[in-house]
Phi, psi and omega in degrees: 000152183223154176217121178277136176252116191260035173215160185288139169287142180201156172253007185246355179229158179300311179299317181297321178293322177300311180296316180301310182289323177297317180298314179299316183287329175295320176297320181292318181288322170085353184276330181227126182272128176284140176238121181277136180243350178231147180292148180294157178225130175050053183261096180267097186226161179270177188298324179290322173298316180299315180299323181289318188269342185303318178301324178293321180290320177296320175299318181299315181299319178292317185294318187265357178299124179091356176292120185269187183297343179282349179088188184219150174256123184253146182275021181222161178295148180232133173260126184251146176274124181233144178234215180303137177059033179062018179278168180183227182261007185076020187296330184289343175276336178268331186225114177244119184267170172299325168227149182235122183249124178265107174274109194245127176231118186213156176239335176281115190271001179275130173248118182271172176299323178295321177300316184295333178291340179277343187302315183296348180289350185237144179277334173198167178237135180242122179244157179260013178210153177293327179301309178298316181297316181294321179297315180295316180297317179296332179277000178086012177288127184280154171052067178257130180236156185223129171219128180292156173287168185236185175233153174277100185283000170276347178249313187260098180206160180295139176200162182296148171292152172278344180069044187287336183234071184300137179085357181254146174258107191268125176251117182264138173222128183230177182102151180297140186289114178197161182303317183301326184273355166074023180291341174298324177292321179299313183299313182296319180289318181294326180301319178290314183297320183291330176296326179280329185228085186301342179280354180294140180230120179270116179255113188248133175243070188250349180295145182199180183276358183232063185299339180295341180294341182280355188298333183254019185297339182268007189302323184275354178087002178288328171237160188263338186221175173246151180290148171271194180247148176273186185293344178263005180081012178259163181297129177275072188291322181299311179301318182295313183293324175295317178300329180274004171101009177273134175300149186299329182265014184257003183210161174218130174274112184285349179072198179269105184261131173305139188302324183289351177260353187297324183299322179299322179288313183301321183297336180287344185283147173268340178199150173236140186233131183222083177272046186298144179279335177195143173220117178293326174262213181251002180082090183301320183295317178297318180296322178292323175298317178299321183296331181265010173078034174261131175294136189240137172258123186230139170291135183271075178210162170044230184293336178301332182299336179282356172261006182244034184268154178106171184278340180249145183295127181264355182197175168268109185272129173274088192280335178278109183238119176274162180288136173271121187274328181208151177209141184303126173075009183247133178262328180239130185234028180298125178092346177297156181216144179252118176273143180276148176301319182298320180295323178292319177300314179298322178295317177298319179296321179298313179295321183293320188265333186247086184292330177296316177296317180299316179295324183293310181291328177296317180297315179293321178297320178298318180299317177297310184297318182292338176285349182247050175294158179296330176297313180296313186290325177294320177298320177296320177299311181296320177297319182292337182255010188305323182292339180263348185261353180294000000 
């Protein structure tokens, strides 16, 4: 059996990591062979990964050589990347499979008449969160299936800190800087927390390939401005955070970190905070923080709710969520949630003062995250699609 993946493998984007890890695990499991349909992008891998994936890339070059603008019809099932309004990379026009699976991750909850016309192009839809699955099902979309994303448990696992910043209380915040991910709430809350605890250090992993997304970060009024760009076209985060009132020695811009090095950075943190307004998936960065045994503060909305499963608390949940009235580029905001700055400050204080509580939620979070290894989740994906892969 074979399954075509119609988006680029990468180690620098969420979608790319999903494809990269799924391809590796499909080869490892051996029941379904991955077939690459798009060239890799920004794939920072070691020699053994290269040796493993090179045959797939050479096959791809041979297979797609001569494919013109009209696209190609393939004799095997193809999984397509879909986002808001069933949009994506246009892969379904370039690659048409014997069966077509739409892997859909979205935050805009409005489905237009034009969106609905795209539904028959797919034999089923696969989502990475119950929120996305429930929205599609409620809208009458047929054959919706759900499997959560995973973590690379060979990288993200509990291990001792290196102790790189002795005497500092490190607050980690990750994800590309944009209104949806709520880093404006992080900045406002940390400013209050740091005044009380001058040893606090905000470690931000916000740099990304789409700096224009940060232009509306001030929309809710938690911060007054948006960051500009430096001479290299990257977000000038240091200047921005100082402008927003943070002392120069109270934060560090971690820059663009290779994915395989992220666990080393995350382990140094005493807490990670994600007051995201919406997540179509479950938030890979948050799940990876949980996997390395860092206590995590999470907004209780949308895809984040799937990280709050089980009888014991896996994180500090920001359960009070106000309605989000507007968001850049979004027409539908059903299920979105606004966390208050005060609640985030209280959560940081709880983690800071109650080490027993912090250890408990970190331990429970790690147990949840480790149950979602990419090997496990890829097997669940293949099992869920078994009727289409025969």
